[in-house]
N, C-alpha and C positions, 0 to 999 in steps of 0.2 A: 923584737922577739919577746914573747910573753913567757912568764914563768909558770910552770906547771906545778901543782901540788904533788907531793910524794905519792899519794894514793892514785892520782890520775896517771902518773908515770907508770906505776905498777900495772894498771889496767891495760894501758896501751902496749906495754912491753911483754905482756903475757902471751901464751900460746893461743892459737886459733880456737874458737869456740867449738866444742865437740857436738856433733849432731847424733841423733839417734840413728841406729842402723836402719830403722824403718822409714826414716826421712830421706834416705839415699835413693837414687834412681836404680832401676834393675841392673844397669851396667856397672854402676859403682858398687853395688852389693856383690856382684860376681867378682870384681877385682878384690874386694875385701876378703871374700871367702876363699879365693884362689890361693892365698898365701898359706893356708892350712892343708893344701892338697899334697905338698911335697914333704919329704922327711926333714927332720930338724938337723942342722949342722951344729953339733955339740960345741965345737971350738968357737964359732962366730956368734951363735944365737943364744948362748947361755953364759952364765958367770958363776963364780963360787958364791955360796951364801955368806952373808955377813954374820958376825957373832950373834946379833939380835935374831936374825932369821934362823940360824942354826939352833938357838935356844928354843925358839917357837916351834921349829920342826920336831925337836926332841920331845917337847911337851905334847905335841899332837900324836907322835908315835906311842907315847906312854899313856895316852888317854884311854885307859881301860879302867874299870870294866865297862862293857857295852851291854845294855839290857834290851831285849826284844820281848814284846808281849804278843801272844797269840790267843785268840778267843775261838774256841771250837765247841759248838753246841752249848754255849753258856758256861763252859769251863775254861778258866784262864790258865794258860801255860806260859811260864816265864823262862826265858833263856838268858843266861848271864855269861858273858865272855870274860874270863879272868886271865891274868898274866900266866905265861907258861911255867915260870919258876914257882909261882905261888901254887899252881895246880899240882905240881910234882910234890911239893911239901904237904899239901892237903891230902893227897892220895896216900902218901906214906903215913901220915898221922892217922888217917881213918883205918888203914890196914893194921897199924900197931895197936889201936884201941878197939879193933873188931867192931867197927860201925860202918854205916854207909855214908856216902857224901851228903845226901839229902837230910839224914838225921843229924849229922854234924852241923850242917848249915843252920838247920832249925834250932838246935840247941844253942849255937853261938848267937843267933839273933835274939832268942828269948833271954839269954844272959845279958846281952847288951841292953835290951829294953828294961830289964829288971834293975839295972844300975842307973837308969834315967839318962842314958846317953842319947 
């Protein structure tokens, strides 16, 4: 019996080599795709998120603002999605100070730039 190195053992004990979907035959592709045709059984096919996954999911949900740029006839329109709670506070502040949201955002950004931030 020959002795195997630890690295050789890991290679042989690993899972089968994954092939590209496009390397499969048409019949094999159909079998692979067929598993997505039926509804998911929540009890058997899912599991609770781990603490690390929950933290990552929470960060993804809170990943706002979202910015979209639209160019129309040479004019750039920017849409920014903000947190709902923040928008409520911003609208109340704008109403209290009798200003519009665009003017308030512009003033805030100019002030931020003037402080070198």
